[in-house]
PDB file of N, CA, C and O in Angstrom, chain B, residues numbered from 101:
ATOM      1  N   MET B 101       0.783  -1.244   0.065  1.00  0.00           N
ATOM      2  CA  MET B 101       0.080  -0.025   0.005  1.00  0.00           C
ATOM      3  C   MET B 101       0.868   1.215  -0.011  1.00  0.00           C
ATOM      4  O   MET B 101       1.840   1.370   0.728  1.00  0.00           O
ATOM      5  N   THR B 102       0.465   2.078  -0.829  1.00  0.00           N
ATOM      6  CA  THR B 102       1.366   3.334  -1.034  1.00  0.00           C
ATOM      7  C   THR B 102       1.194   4.400   0.199  1.00  0.00           C
ATOM      8  O   THR B 102       0.182   4.291   0.892  1.00  0.00           O
ATOM      9  N   LYS B 103       2.034   5.302   0.461  1.00  0.00           N
ATOM     10  CA  LYS B 103       1.861   6.262   1.436  1.00  0.00           C
ATOM     11  C   LYS B 103       0.604   7.025   1.294  1.00  0.00           C
ATOM     12  O   LYS B 103      -0.092   7.314   2.268  1.00  0.00           O
ATOM     13  N   SER B 104       0.301   7.367   0.024  1.00  0.00           N
ATOM     14  CA  SER B 104      -0.993   8.145  -0.060  1.00  0.00           C
ATOM     15  C   SER B 104      -2.185   7.322   0.243  1.00  0.00           C
ATOM     16  O   SER B 104      -3.168   7.878   0.734  1.00  0.00           O
ATOM     17  N   ASN B 105      -2.194   6.090   0.006  1.00  0.00           N
ATOM     18  CA  ASN B 105      -3.280   5.319   0.415  1.00  0.00           C
ATOM     19  C   ASN B 105      -3.450   5.218   1.923  1.00  0.00           C
ATOM     20  O   ASN B 105      -4.556   5.278   2.460  1.00  0.00           O
ATOM     21  N   THR B 106      -2.333   5.067   2.568  1.00  0.00           N
ATOM     22  CA  THR B 106      -2.328   4.879   4.148  1.00  0.00           C
ATOM     23  C   THR B 106      -2.858   6.365   4.679  1.00  0.00           C
ATOM     24  O   THR B 106      -3.630   6.403   5.637  1.00  0.00           O
ATOM     25  N   THR B 107      -2.440   7.518   4.061  1.00  0.00           N
ATOM     26  CA  THR B 107      -2.888   8.761   4.376  1.00  0.00           C
ATOM     27  C   THR B 107      -4.347   8.886   4.110  1.00  0.00           C
ATOM     28  O   THR B 107      -5.034   9.464   4.952  1.00  0.00           O
ATOM     29  N   GLU B 108      -4.884   8.420   3.059  1.00  0.00           N
ATOM     30  CA  GLU B 108      -6.256   8.535   2.511  1.00  0.00           C
ATOM     31  C   GLU B 108      -7.089   7.875   3.753  1.00  0.00           C
ATOM     32  O   GLU B 108      -8.026   8.434   4.323  1.00  0.00           O
ATOM     33  N   TYR B 109      -6.577   6.595   4.061  1.00  0.00           N
ATOM     34  CA  TYR B 109      -7.439   5.770   5.035  1.00  0.00           C
ATOM     35  C   TYR B 109      -7.300   6.391   6.416  1.00  0.00           C
ATOM     36  O   TYR B 109      -8.270   6.329   7.171  1.00  0.00           O
ATOM     37  N   GLY B 110      -6.187   6.980   6.807  1.00  0.00           N
ATOM     38  CA  GLY B 110      -6.021   7.614   8.103  1.00  0.00           C
ATOM     39  C   GLY B 110      -7.156   8.835   8.132  1.00  0.00           C
ATOM     40  O   GLY B 110      -7.828   9.157   9.112  1.00  0.00           O
ATOM     41  N   ARG B 111      -7.195   9.443   6.772  1.00  0.00           N
ATOM     42  CA  ARG B 111      -8.131  10.674   6.890  1.00  0.00           C
ATOM     43  C   ARG B 111      -9.708  10.265   7.025  1.00  0.00           C
ATOM     44  O   ARG B 111     -10.607  10.979   7.471  1.00  0.00           O
ATOM     45  N   ALA B 112      -9.816   8.860   6.496  1.00  0.00           N
ATOM     46  CA  ALA B 112     -11.307   8.512   6.563  1.00  0.00           C
ATOM     47  C   ALA B 112     -11.606   8.201   8.041  1.00  0.00           C
ATOM     48  O   ALA B 112     -12.769   8.241   8.441  1.00  0.00           O
ATOM     49  N   ASP B 113     -10.560   7.885   8.881  1.00  0.00           N
ATOM     50  CA  ASP B 113     -10.814   7.714  10.268  1.00  0.00           C
ATOM     51  C   ASP B 113     -11.138   9.109  11.102  1.00  0.00           C
ATOM     52  O   ASP B 113     -11.926   9.155  12.046  1.00  0.00           O
ATOM     53  N   THR B 114     -10.482  10.100  10.649  1.00  0.00           N
ATOM     54  CA  THR B 114     -10.611  11.328  11.366  1.00  0.00           C
ATOM     55  C   THR B 114     -11.497  12.251  10.795  1.00  0.00           C
ATOM     56  O   THR B 114     -12.001  13.083  11.550  1.00  0.00           O
ATOM     57  N   ASP B 115     -11.815  12.264   9.463  1.00  0.00           N
ATOM     58  CA  ASP B 115     -12.639  13.090   8.714  1.00  0.00           C
ATOM     59  C   ASP B 115     -13.384  12.404   7.497  1.00  0.00           C
ATOM     60  O   ASP B 115     -13.074  12.656   6.332  1.00  0.00           O
ATOM     61  N   PRO B 116     -14.304  11.595   7.818  1.00  0.00           N
ATOM     62  CA  PRO B 116     -14.896  10.971   6.660  1.00  0.00           C
ATOM     63  C   PRO B 116     -15.628  11.935   5.620  1.00  0.00           C
ATOM     64  O   PRO B 116     -15.661  11.636   4.427  1.00  0.00           O
ATOM     65  N   GLY B 117     -16.176  13.025   6.080  1.00  0.00           N
ATOM     66  CA  GLY B 117     -16.681  13.870   4.992  1.00  0.00           C
ATOM     67  C   GLY B 117     -15.772  14.590   4.172  1.00  0.00           C
ATOM     68  O   GLY B 117     -15.956  14.906   2.997  1.00  0.00           O
ATOM     69  N   GLY B 118     -14.718  14.841   4.920  1.00  0.00           N
ATOM     70  CA  GLY B 118     -13.524  15.428   4.094  1.00  0.00           C
ATOM     71  C   GLY B 118     -13.013  14.499   3.086  1.00  0.00           C
ATOM     72  O   GLY B 118     -12.891  14.837   1.908  1.00  0.00           O
ATOM     73  N   ILE B 119     -12.719  13.365   3.512  1.00  0.00           N
ATOM     74  CA  ILE B 119     -12.175  12.266   2.352  1.00  0.00           C
ATOM     75  C   ILE B 119     -13.109  12.108   1.442  1.00  0.00           C
ATOM     76  O   ILE B 119     -12.705  11.906   0.297  1.00  0.00           O
ATOM     77  N   ALA B 120     -14.433  12.148   1.651  1.00  0.00           N
ATOM     78  CA  ALA B 120     -15.470  11.856   0.645  1.00  0.00           C
ATOM     79  C   ALA B 120     -15.271  12.955  -0.409  1.00  0.00           C
ATOM     80  O   ALA B 120     -15.099  12.639  -1.586  1.00  0.00           O
ATOM     81  N   GLU B 121     -15.289  14.243  -0.012  1.00  0.00           N
ATOM     82  CA  GLU B 121     -15.023  15.440  -0.815  1.00  0.00           C
ATOM     83  C   GLU B 121     -13.705  15.317  -1.587  1.00  0.00           C
ATOM     84  O   GLU B 121     -13.721  15.634  -2.776  1.00  0.00           O
ATOM     85  N   ILE B 122     -12.672  14.928  -1.081  1.00  0.00           N
ATOM     86  CA  ILE B 122     -11.402  14.772  -1.776  1.00  0.00           C
ATOM     87  C   ILE B 122     -11.551  13.620  -2.932  1.00  0.00           C
ATOM     88  O   ILE B 122     -11.142  13.827  -4.075  1.00  0.00           O
ATOM     89  N   LEU B 123     -12.122  12.484  -2.571  1.00  0.00           N
ATOM     90  CA  LEU B 123     -12.168  11.372  -3.454  1.00  0.00           C
ATOM     91  C   LEU B 123     -13.140  11.739  -4.501  1.00  0.00           C
ATOM     92  O   LEU B 123     -12.898  11.370  -5.650  1.00  0.00           O
ATOM     93  N   ALA B 124     -14.205  12.417  -4.254  1.00  0.00           N
ATOM     94  CA  ALA B 124     -15.083  12.794  -5.242  1.00  0.00           C
ATOM     95  C   ALA B 124     -14.448  13.895  -6.254  1.00  0.00           C
ATOM     96  O   ALA B 124     -14.834  13.860  -7.422  1.00  0.00           O
ATOM     97  N   GLU B 125     -13.567  14.796  -5.896  1.00  0.00           N
ATOM     98  CA  GLU B 125     -12.936  15.651  -6.807  1.00  0.00           C
ATOM     99  C   GLU B 125     -11.853  14.964  -7.557  1.00  0.00           C
ATOM    100  O   GLU B 125     -11.656  15.172  -8.754  1.00  0.00           O
ATOM    101  N   ARG B 126     -11.129  14.110  -6.808  1.00  0.00           N
ATOM    102  CA  ARG B 126     -10.014  13.374  -7.503  1.00  0.00           C
ATOM    103  C   ARG B 126     -10.604  12.414  -8.539  1.00  0.00           C
ATOM    104  O   ARG B 126      -9.989  12.223  -9.589  1.00  0.00           O
ATOM    105  N   GLY B 127     -11.822  11.772  -8.283  1.00  0.00           N
ATOM    106  CA  GLY B 127     -12.513  10.883  -9.175  1.00  0.00           C
ATOM    107  C   GLY B 127     -12.940  11.603 -10.410  1.00  0.00           C
ATOM    108  O   GLY B 127     -12.940  10.972 -11.468  1.00  0.00           O
ATOM    109  N   LYS B 128     -13.301  12.842 -10.391  1.00  0.00           N
ATOM    110  CA  LYS B 128     -13.611  13.577 -11.593  1.00  0.00           C
ATOM    111  C   LYS B 128     -12.327  13.815 -12.445  1.00  0.00           C
ATOM    112  O   LYS B 128     -12.346  13.659 -13.666  1.00  0.00           O
ATOM    113  N   LEU B 129     -11.228  14.191 -11.773  1.00  0.00           N
ATOM    114  CA  LEU B 129      -9.935  14.473 -12.487  1.00  0.00           C
ATOM    115  C   LEU B 129      -9.439  13.233 -13.134  1.00  0.00           C
ATOM    116  O   LEU B 129      -9.021  13.276 -14.291  1.00  0.00           O
ATOM    117  N   ILE B 130      -9.461  12.177 -12.479  1.00  0.00           N
ATOM    118  CA  ILE B 130      -8.999  10.830 -12.876  1.00  0.00           C
ATOM    119  C   ILE B 130      -9.905  10.223 -14.038  1.00  0.00           C
ATOM    120  O   ILE B 130      -9.391   9.572 -14.947  1.00  0.00           O
ATOM    121  N   CYS B 131     -11.075  10.428 -13.981  1.00  0.00           N
ATOM    122  CA  CYS B 131     -12.103  10.144 -14.996  1.00  0.00           C
ATOM    123  C   CYS B 131     -11.804  10.817 -16.259  1.00  0.00           C
ATOM    124  O   CYS B 131     -11.899  10.224 -17.334  1.00  0.00           O
ATOM    125  N   ASP B 132     -11.461  11.985 -16.165  1.00  0.00           N
ATOM    126  CA  ASP B 132     -11.068  12.979 -17.365  1.00  0.00           C
ATOM    127  C   ASP B 132      -9.643  12.539 -17.865  1.00  0.00           C
ATOM    128  O   ASP B 132      -9.358  12.516 -19.063  1.00  0.00           O
ATOM    129  N   ASP B 133      -8.836  12.218 -16.940  1.00  0.00           N
ATOM    130  CA  ASP B 133      -7.480  11.776 -17.423  1.00  0.00           C
ATOM    131  C   ASP B 133      -6.963  10.621 -16.654  1.00  0.00           C
ATOM    132  O   ASP B 133      -6.134  10.783 -15.759  1.00  0.00           O
ATOM    133  N   PRO B 134      -7.447   9.416 -16.992  1.00  0.00           N
ATOM    134  CA  PRO B 134      -7.107   8.131 -16.080  1.00  0.00           C
ATOM    135  C   PRO B 134      -5.604   7.924 -16.021  1.00  0.00           C
ATOM    136  O   PRO B 134      -5.186   7.200 -15.117  1.00  0.00           O
ATOM    137  N   GLU B 135      -4.823   8.414 -16.787  1.00  0.00           N
ATOM    138  CA  GLU B 135      -3.217   8.368 -16.537  1.00  0.00           C
ATOM    139  C   GLU B 135      -2.806   9.265 -15.392  1.00  0.00           C
ATOM    140  O   GLU B 135      -1.646   9.208 -14.983  1.00  0.00           O
ATOM    141  N   LEU B 136      -3.686  10.092 -14.847  1.00  0.00           N
ATOM    142  CA  LEU B 136      -3.246  10.954 -13.824  1.00  0.00           C
ATOM    143  C   LEU B 136      -2.907  10.139 -12.555  1.00  0.00           C
ATOM    144  O   LEU B 136      -1.957  10.413 -11.820  1.00  0.00           O
ATOM    145  N   LEU B 137      -3.837   9.029 -12.346  1.00  0.00           N
ATOM    146  CA  LEU B 137      -3.562   8.263 -11.047  1.00  0.00           C
ATOM    147  C   LEU B 137      -2.172   7.583 -11.233  1.00  0.00           C
ATOM    148  O   LEU B 137      -1.347   7.538 -10.321  1.00  0.00           O
ATOM    149  N   LEU B 138      -1.970   7.066 -12.452  1.00  0.00           N
ATOM    150  CA  LEU B 138      -0.670   6.280 -12.577  1.00  0.00           C
ATOM    151  C   LEU B 138       0.559   7.266 -12.375  1.00  0.00           C
ATOM    152  O   LEU B 138       1.582   6.894 -11.801  1.00  0.00           O
ATOM    153  N   ARG B 139       0.407   8.446 -12.844  1.00  0.00           N
ATOM    154  CA  ARG B 139       1.413   9.542 -12.639  1.00  0.00           C
ATOM    155  C   ARG B 139       1.668   9.809 -11.208  1.00  0.00           C
ATOM    156  O   ARG B 139       2.805   9.898 -10.746  1.00  0.00           O
ATOM    157  N   GLU B 140       0.519   9.944 -10.474  1.00  0.00           N
ATOM    158  CA  GLU B 140       0.651  10.143  -9.015  1.00  0.00           C
ATOM    159  C   GLU B 140       1.236   9.120  -8.224  1.00  0.00           C
ATOM    160  O   GLU B 140       2.059   9.349  -7.338  1.00  0.00           O
ATOM    161  N   LEU B 141       0.748   7.797  -8.592  1.00  0.00           N
ATOM    162  CA  LEU B 141       1.249   6.610  -7.743  1.00  0.00           C
ATOM    163  C   LEU B 141       2.752   6.154  -8.045  1.00  0.00           C
ATOM    164  O   LEU B 141       3.512   5.669  -7.206  1.00  0.00           O
ATOM    165  N   ARG B 142       3.055   6.399  -9.420  1.00  0.00           N
ATOM    166  CA  ARG B 142       4.349   5.736  -9.923  1.00  0.00           C
ATOM    167  C   ARG B 142       5.582   6.114  -8.893  1.00  0.00           C
ATOM    168  O   ARG B 142       6.390   5.235  -8.591  1.00  0.00           O
ATOM    169  N   PRO B 143       5.693   7.381  -8.391  1.00  0.00           N
ATOM    170  CA  PRO B 143       6.707   7.593  -7.511  1.00  0.00           C
ATOM    171  C   PRO B 143       6.847   6.763  -6.248  1.00  0.00           C
ATOM    172  O   PRO B 143       7.935   6.512  -5.729  1.00  0.00           O
ATOM    173  N   GLU B 144       5.553   6.316  -5.746  1.00  0.00           N
ATOM    174  CA  GLU B 144       5.441   5.628  -4.465  1.00  0.00           C
ATOM    175  C   GLU B 144       5.467   4.203  -4.662  1.00  0.00           C
ATOM    176  O   GLU B 144       5.303   3.456  -3.698  1.00  0.00           O
ATOM    177  N   LEU B 145       5.675   3.714  -5.931  1.00  0.00           N
ATOM    178  CA  LEU B 145       5.645   2.279  -6.039  1.00  0.00           C
ATOM    179  C   LEU B 145       6.950   1.644  -5.921  1.00  0.00           C
ATOM    180  O   LEU B 145       7.942   2.300  -6.239  1.00  0.00           O
ATOM    181  N   THR B 146       7.070   0.462  -5.509  1.00  0.00           N
ATOM    182  CA  THR B 146       8.358  -0.239  -5.380  1.00  0.00           C
ATOM    183  C   THR B 146       8.796  -0.386  -6.784  1.00  0.00           C
ATOM    184  O   THR B 146       8.036  -0.259  -7.744  1.00  0.00           O
ATOM    185  N   PRO B 147      10.270  -0.706  -6.873  1.00  0.00           N
ATOM    186  CA  PRO B 147      10.753  -0.998  -8.291  1.00  0.00           C
ATOM    187  C   PRO B 147      10.043  -2.022  -9.043  1.00  0.00           C
ATOM    188  O   PRO B 147       9.702  -1.871 -10.216  1.00  0.00           O
ATOM    189  N   ALA B 148       9.809  -3.148  -8.296  1.00  0.00           N
ATOM    190  CA  ALA B 148       9.057  -4.382  -8.948  1.00  0.00           C
ATOM    191  C   ALA B 148       7.650  -3.948  -9.422  1.00  0.00           C
ATOM    192  O   ALA B 148       7.167  -4.389 -10.465  1.00  0.00           O
ATOM    193  N   ASP B 149       6.998  -3.052  -8.603  1.00  0.00           N
ATOM    194  CA  ASP B 149       5.607  -2.759  -9.086  1.00  0.00           C
ATOM    195  C   ASP B 149       5.858  -1.757 -10.422  1.00  0.00           C
ATOM    196  O   ASP B 149       5.155  -1.827 -11.429  1.00  0.00           O
ATOM    197  N   ARG B 150       6.855  -0.919 -10.277  1.00  0.00           N
ATOM    198  CA  ARG B 150       6.926   0.032 -11.351  1.00  0.00           C
ATOM    199  C   ARG B 150       7.323  -0.755 -12.622  1.00  0.00           C
ATOM    200  O   ARG B 150       6.947  -0.312 -13.707  1.00  0.00           O
ATOM    201  N   ARG B 151       8.042  -1.866 -12.567  1.00  0.00           N
ATOM    202  CA  ARG B 151       8.282  -2.593 -13.935  1.00  0.00           C
ATOM    203  C   ARG B 151       6.952  -3.246 -14.475  1.00  0.00           C
ATOM    204  O   ARG B 151       6.777  -3.448 -15.677  1.00  0.00           O
ATOM    205  N   ILE B 152       6.060  -3.551 -13.539  1.00  0.00           N
ATOM    206  CA  ILE B 152       4.800  -4.123 -14.000  1.00  0.00           C
ATOM    207  C   ILE B 152       3.855  -2.964 -14.777  1.00  0.00           C
ATOM    208  O   ILE B 152       3.244  -3.061 -15.841  1.00  0.00           O
ATOM    209  N   VAL B 153       3.962  -1.876 -13.880  1.00  0.00           N
ATOM    210  CA  VAL B 153       3.115  -0.786 -14.300  1.00  0.00           C
ATOM    211  C   VAL B 153       3.641  -0.084 -15.757  1.00  0.00           C
ATOM    212  O   VAL B 153       2.870   0.452 -16.553  1.00  0.00           O
ATOM    213  N   ASP B 154       4.975  -0.186 -15.927  1.00  0.00           N
ATOM    214  CA  ASP B 154       5.557   0.301 -17.074  1.00  0.00           C
ATOM    215  C   ASP B 154       5.297  -0.513 -18.318  1.00  0.00           C
ATOM    216  O   ASP B 154       5.712  -0.141 -19.416  1.00  0.00           O
ATOM    217  N   GLU B 155       4.614  -1.613 -18.146  1.00  0.00           N
ATOM    218  CA  GLU B 155       4.235  -2.435 -19.516  1.00  0.00           C
ATOM    219  C   GLU B 155       3.010  -1.731 -20.105  1.00  0.00           C
ATOM    220  O   GLU B 155       2.032  -1.457 -19.410  1.00  0.00           O
ATOM    221  N   VAL B 156       3.095  -1.458 -21.356  1.00  0.00           N
ATOM    222  CA  VAL B 156       2.037  -0.776 -22.034  1.00  0.00           C
ATOM    223  C   VAL B 156       0.577  -1.423 -21.736  1.00  0.00           C
ATOM    224  O   VAL B 156      -0.411  -0.772 -21.395  1.00  0.00           O
ATOM    225  N   ALA B 157       0.632  -2.845 -21.932  1.00  0.00           N
ATOM    226  CA  ALA B 157      -0.666  -3.501 -21.749  1.00  0.00           C
ATOM    227  C   ALA B 157      -1.243  -3.289 -20.482  1.00  0.00           C
ATOM    228  O   ALA B 157      -2.450  -3.085 -20.352  1.00  0.00           O
ATOM    229  N   ILE B 158      -0.333  -3.330 -19.398  1.00  0.00           N
ATOM    230  CA  ILE B 158      -0.801  -3.157 -17.977  1.00  0.00           C
ATOM    231  C   ILE B 158      -1.368  -1.564 -17.913  1.00  0.00           C
ATOM    232  O   ILE B 158      -2.459  -1.292 -17.412  1.00  0.00           O
ATOM    233  N   GLN B 159      -0.609  -0.717 -18.401  1.00  0.00           N
ATOM    234  CA  GLN B 159      -1.053   0.770 -18.253  1.00  0.00           C
ATOM    235  C   GLN B 159      -2.313   0.939 -18.859  1.00  0.00           C
ATOM    236  O   GLN B 159      -3.108   1.704 -18.312  1.00  0.00           O
ATOM    237  N   ARG B 160      -2.679   0.267 -20.051  1.00  0.00           N
ATOM    238  CA  ARG B 160      -3.954   0.363 -20.760  1.00  0.00           C
ATOM    239  C   ARG B 160      -5.081  -0.173 -19.879  1.00  0.00           C
ATOM    240  O   ARG B 160      -6.090   0.489 -19.635  1.00  0.00           O
ATOM    241  N   LEU B 161      -4.859  -1.411 -19.411  1.00  0.00           N
ATOM    242  CA  LEU B 161      -5.616  -2.052 -18.506  1.00  0.00           C
ATOM    243  C   LEU B 161      -6.107  -1.196 -17.342  1.00  0.00           C
ATOM    244  O   LEU B 161      -7.298  -1.032 -17.078  1.00  0.00           O
ATOM    245  N   LEU B 162      -5.076  -0.660 -16.663  1.00  0.00           N
ATOM    246  CA  LEU B 162      -5.285   0.136 -15.460  1.00  0.00           C
ATOM    247  C   LEU B 162      -6.081   1.456 -15.807  1.00  0.00           C
ATOM    248  O   LEU B 162      -6.999   1.841 -15.083  1.00  0.00           O
ATOM    249  N   THR B 163      -5.679   2.155 -16.983  1.00  0.00           N
ATOM    250  CA  THR B 163      -6.349   3.457 -17.224  1.00  0.00           C
ATOM    251  C   THR B 163      -7.800   3.178 -17.706  1.00  0.00           C
ATOM    252  O   THR B 163      -8.696   3.947 -17.358  1.00  0.00           O
ATOM    253  N   ASP B 164      -8.065   2.095 -18.503  1.00  0.00           N
ATOM    254  CA  ASP B 164      -9.356   1.717 -18.888  1.00  0.00           C
ATOM    255  C   ASP B 164     -10.253   1.405 -17.658  1.00  0.00           C
ATOM    256  O   ASP B 164     -11.442   1.722 -17.649  1.00  0.00           O
ATOM    257  N   THR B 165      -9.627   0.753 -16.585  1.00  0.00           N
ATOM    258  CA  THR B 165     -10.465   0.369 -15.497  1.00  0.00           C
ATOM    259  C   THR B 165     -10.657   1.619 -14.586  1.00  0.00           C
ATOM    260  O   THR B 165     -11.664   1.736 -13.888  1.00  0.00           O
ATOM    261  N   TYR B 166      -9.769   2.450 -14.610  1.00  0.00           N
ATOM    262  CA  TYR B 166      -9.877   3.614 -13.747  1.00  0.00           C
ATOM    263  C   TYR B 166     -11.064   4.464 -14.332  1.00  0.00           C
ATOM    264  O   TYR B 166     -11.904   4.916 -13.554  1.00  0.00           O
ATOM    265  N   HIS B 167     -11.154   4.695 -15.696  1.00  0.00           N
ATOM    266  CA  HIS B 167     -12.047   5.343 -16.276  1.00  0.00           C
ATOM    267  C   HIS B 167     -13.499   4.722 -16.064  1.00  0.00           C
ATOM    268  O   HIS B 167     -14.447   5.392 -15.654  1.00  0.00           O
ATOM    269  N   GLU B 168     -13.565   3.500 -16.356  1.00  0.00           N
ATOM    270  CA  GLU B 168     -14.827   2.702 -16.189  1.00  0.00           C
ATOM    271  C   GLU B 168     -15.383   2.758 -14.717  1.00  0.00           C
ATOM    272  O   GLU B 168     -16.591   2.884 -14.515  1.00  0.00           O
ATOM    273  N   ALA B 169     -14.483   2.662 -13.714  1.00  0.00           N
ATOM    274  CA  ALA B 169     -14.831   2.676 -12.423  1.00  0.00           C
ATOM    275  C   ALA B 169     -15.491   4.091 -11.971  1.00  0.00           C
ATOM    276  O   ALA B 169     -16.409   4.175 -11.154  1.00  0.00           O
ATOM    277  N   LEU B 170     -14.903   5.145 -12.604  1.00  0.00           N
ATOM    278  CA  LEU B 170     -15.289   6.566 -12.204  1.00  0.00           C
ATOM    279  C   LEU B 170     -16.261   7.384 -13.138  1.00  0.00           C
ATOM    280  O   LEU B 170     -16.608   8.550 -12.947  1.00  0.00           O
ATOM    281  N   LYS B 171     -16.627   6.588 -14.158  1.00  0.00           N
ATOM    282  CA  LYS B 171     -17.407   7.342 -14.999  1.00  0.00           C
ATOM    283  C   LYS B 171     -18.764   7.881 -14.588  1.00  0.00           C
ATOM    284  O   LYS B 171     -19.328   8.804 -15.174  1.00  0.00           O
ATOM    285  N   HIS B 172     -19.231   7.253 -13.568  1.00  0.00           N
ATOM    286  CA  HIS B 172     -20.583   7.745 -12.886  1.00  0.00           C
ATOM    287  C   HIS B 172     -20.260   8.249 -11.457  1.00  0.00           C
ATOM    288  O   HIS B 172     -21.147   8.316 -10.605  1.00  0.00           O
ATOM    289  N   GLY B 173     -19.040   8.583 -11.219  1.00  0.00           N
ATOM    290  CA  GLY B 173     -18.620   9.367  -9.946  1.00  0.00           C
ATOM    291  C   GLY B 173     -17.861   8.402  -9.109  1.00  0.00           C
ATOM    292  O   GLY B 173     -17.693   7.221  -9.413  1.00  0.00           O
ATOM    293  N   ALA B 174     -17.395   9.003  -7.991  1.00  0.00           N
ATOM    294  CA  ALA B 174     -16.420   8.257  -7.124  1.00  0.00           C
ATOM    295  C   ALA B 174     -17.233   7.494  -5.999  1.00  0.00           C
ATOM    296  O   ALA B 174     -16.639   7.003  -5.039  1.00  0.00           O
ATOM    297  N   HIS B 175     -18.531   7.410  -6.133  1.00  0.00           N
ATOM    298  CA  HIS B 175     -19.308   6.805  -4.936  1.00  0.00           C
ATOM    299  C   HIS B 175     -18.894   5.439  -4.505  1.00  0.00           C
ATOM    300  O   HIS B 175     -19.131   5.139  -3.335  1.00  0.00           O
ATOM    301  N   GLY B 176     -18.285   4.531  -5.312  1.00  0.00           N
ATOM    302  CA  GLY B 176     -18.036   3.234  -5.010  1.00  0.00           C
ATOM    303  C   GLY B 176     -16.549   3.291  -4.334  1.00  0.00           C
ATOM    304  O   GLY B 176     -16.272   2.521  -3.414  1.00  0.00           O
ATOM    305  N   TRP B 177     -15.607   4.242  -4.833  1.00  0.00           N
ATOM    306  CA  TRP B 177     -14.384   4.524  -4.167  1.00  0.00           C
ATOM    307  C   TRP B 177     -14.577   5.030  -2.722  1.00  0.00           C
ATOM    308  O   TRP B 177     -13.951   4.585  -1.760  1.00  0.00           O
ATOM    309  N   ILE B 178     -15.442   5.939  -2.671  1.00  0.00           N
ATOM    310  CA  ILE B 178     -15.713   6.653  -1.290  1.00  0.00           C
ATOM    311  C   ILE B 178     -16.301   5.712  -0.262  1.00  0.00           C
ATOM    312  O   ILE B 178     -15.880   5.696   0.895  1.00  0.00           O
ATOM    313  N   ASP B 179     -17.455   4.785  -0.767  1.00  0.00           N
ATOM    314  CA  ASP B 179     -17.965   3.720  -0.016  1.00  0.00           C
ATOM    315  C   ASP B 179     -16.968   2.716   0.410  1.00  0.00           C
ATOM    316  O   ASP B 179     -16.958   2.267   1.556  1.00  0.00           O
ATOM    317  N   ASP B 180     -16.062   2.333  -0.581  1.00  0.00           N
ATOM    318  CA  ASP B 180     -15.074   1.324  -0.128  1.00  0.00           C
ATOM    319  C   ASP B 180     -14.058   1.772   0.894  1.00  0.00           C
ATOM    320  O   ASP B 180     -13.669   1.006   1.776  1.00  0.00           O
ATOM    321  N   THR B 181     -13.631   3.006   0.777  1.00  0.00           N
ATOM    322  CA  THR B 181     -12.730   3.648   1.582  1.00  0.00           C
ATOM    323  C   THR B 181     -13.342   3.771   3.185  1.00  0.00           C
ATOM    324  O   THR B 181     -12.657   3.488   4.168  1.00  0.00           O
ATOM    325  N   LEU B 182     -14.582   4.188   3.246  1.00  0.00           N
ATOM    326  CA  LEU B 182     -15.141   4.367   4.436  1.00  0.00           C
ATOM    327  C   LEU B 182     -15.557   2.931   5.104  1.00  0.00           C
ATOM    328  O   LEU B 182     -15.446   2.770   6.319  1.00  0.00           O
ATOM    329  N   ALA B 183     -16.016   1.956   4.292  1.00  0.00           N
ATOM    330  CA  ALA B 183     -16.323   0.698   4.737  1.00  0.00           C
ATOM    331  C   ALA B 183     -14.987   0.014   5.239  1.00  0.00           C
ATOM    332  O   ALA B 183     -14.989  -0.558   6.329  1.00  0.00           O
ATOM    333  N   LEU B 184     -13.934   0.062   4.520  1.00  0.00           N
ATOM    334  CA  LEU B 184     -12.681  -0.470   5.029  1.00  0.00           C
ATOM    335  C   LEU B 184     -12.210   0.073   6.297  1.00  0.00           C
ATOM    336  O   LEU B 184     -11.429  -0.590   6.978  1.00  0.00           O
ATOM    337  N   ARG B 185     -12.582   1.130   6.644  1.00  0.00           N
ATOM    338  CA  ARG B 185     -12.261   1.815   7.886  1.00  0.00           C
ATOM    339  C   ARG B 185     -13.458   1.786   8.928  1.00  0.00           C
ATOM    340  O   ARG B 185     -13.371   2.375  10.005  1.00  0.00           O
ATOM    341  N   GLY B 186     -14.455   1.149   8.589  1.00  0.00           N
ATOM    342  CA  GLY B 186     -15.670   0.996   9.488  1.00  0.00           C
ATOM    343  C   GLY B 186     -16.382   2.283   9.753  1.00  0.00           C
ATOM    344  O   GLY B 186     -16.893   2.538  10.844  1.00  0.00           O
ATOM    345  N   ARG B 187     -16.400   3.080   8.731  1.00  0.00           N
ATOM    346  CA  ARG B 187     -17.225   4.450   8.767  1.00  0.00           C
ATOM    347  C   ARG B 187     -18.456   4.293   8.020  1.00  0.00           C
ATOM    348  O   ARG B 187     -18.998   5.352   7.706  1.00  0.00           O
ATOM    349  N   GLY B 188     -19.051   3.167   7.644  1.00  0.00           N
ATOM    350  CA  GLY B 188     -20.285   3.122   6.985  1.00  0.00           C
ATOM    351  C   GLY B 188     -20.043   3.534   5.550  1.00  0.00           C
ATOM    352  O   GLY B 188     -18.966   3.277   5.011  1.00  0.00           O
ATOM    353  N   SER B 189     -21.007   4.159   4.924  1.00  0.00           N
ATOM    354  CA  SER B 189     -20.949   4.547   3.459  1.00  0.00           C
ATOM    355  C   SER B 189     -21.208   5.935   3.449  1.00  0.00           C
ATOM    356  O   SER B 189     -21.534   6.565   4.456  1.00  0.00           O
ATOM    357  N   SER B 190     -21.055   6.459   2.225  1.00  0.00           N
ATOM    358  CA  SER B 190     -21.252   7.893   1.868  1.00  0.00           C
ATOM    359  C   SER B 190     -22.736   8.215   1.712  1.00  0.00           C
ATOM    360  O   SER B 190     -23.166   9.367   1.772  1.00  0.00           O
ATOM    361  N   SER B 191     -23.497   7.136   1.509  1.00  0.00           N
ATOM    362  CA  SER B 191     -25.002   7.411   1.211  1.00  0.00           C
ATOM    363  C   SER B 191     -25.090   8.182  -0.127  1.00  0.00           C
ATOM    364  O   SER B 191     -26.090   8.837  -0.417  1.00  0.00           O
ATOM    365  N   SER B 192     -24.197   8.098  -0.791  1.00  0.00           N
ATOM    366  CA  SER B 192     -24.466   8.861  -2.230  1.00  0.00           C
ATOM    367  C   SER B 192     -25.026   7.820  -3.120  1.00  0.00           C
ATOM    368  O   SER B 192     -24.669   6.645  -3.028  1.00  0.00           O
ATOM    369  N   PRO B 193     -25.935   8.253  -4.017  1.00  0.00           N
ATOM    370  CA  PRO B 193     -26.515   7.382  -4.948  1.00  0.00           C
ATOM    371  C   PRO B 193     -25.486   6.748  -5.954  1.00  0.00           C
ATOM    372  O   PRO B 193     -24.512   7.370  -6.377  1.00  0.00           O
ATOM    373  N   ARG B 194     -25.767   5.552  -6.271  1.00  0.00           N
ATOM    374  CA  ARG B 194     -24.924   4.852  -7.210  1.00  0.00           C
ATOM    375  C   ARG B 194     -25.323   5.103  -8.652  1.00  0.00           C
ATOM    376  O   ARG B 194     -24.695   4.572  -9.567  1.00  0.00           O
TER     377      ARG B 194
END
């Protein structure tokens, strides 16, 4: 798990509404530019993970998946983050 993930989950513990707003905004940005998430995460990845993510087919799979997952909003991402931290759901429509 990357440092940004642990920070995100920690924020869910202390400020569930704030993390929901952050993820909603990030979801819009990533849906518009799915490569953004890869660019953000790449510096935090281990060398072994970077080798995998540097493969063109894997990059395409990841960016297509990010776009599909976020095309109707970040509700699932928010709900997953809150549920994993025992904070319930965002109660946003899916």
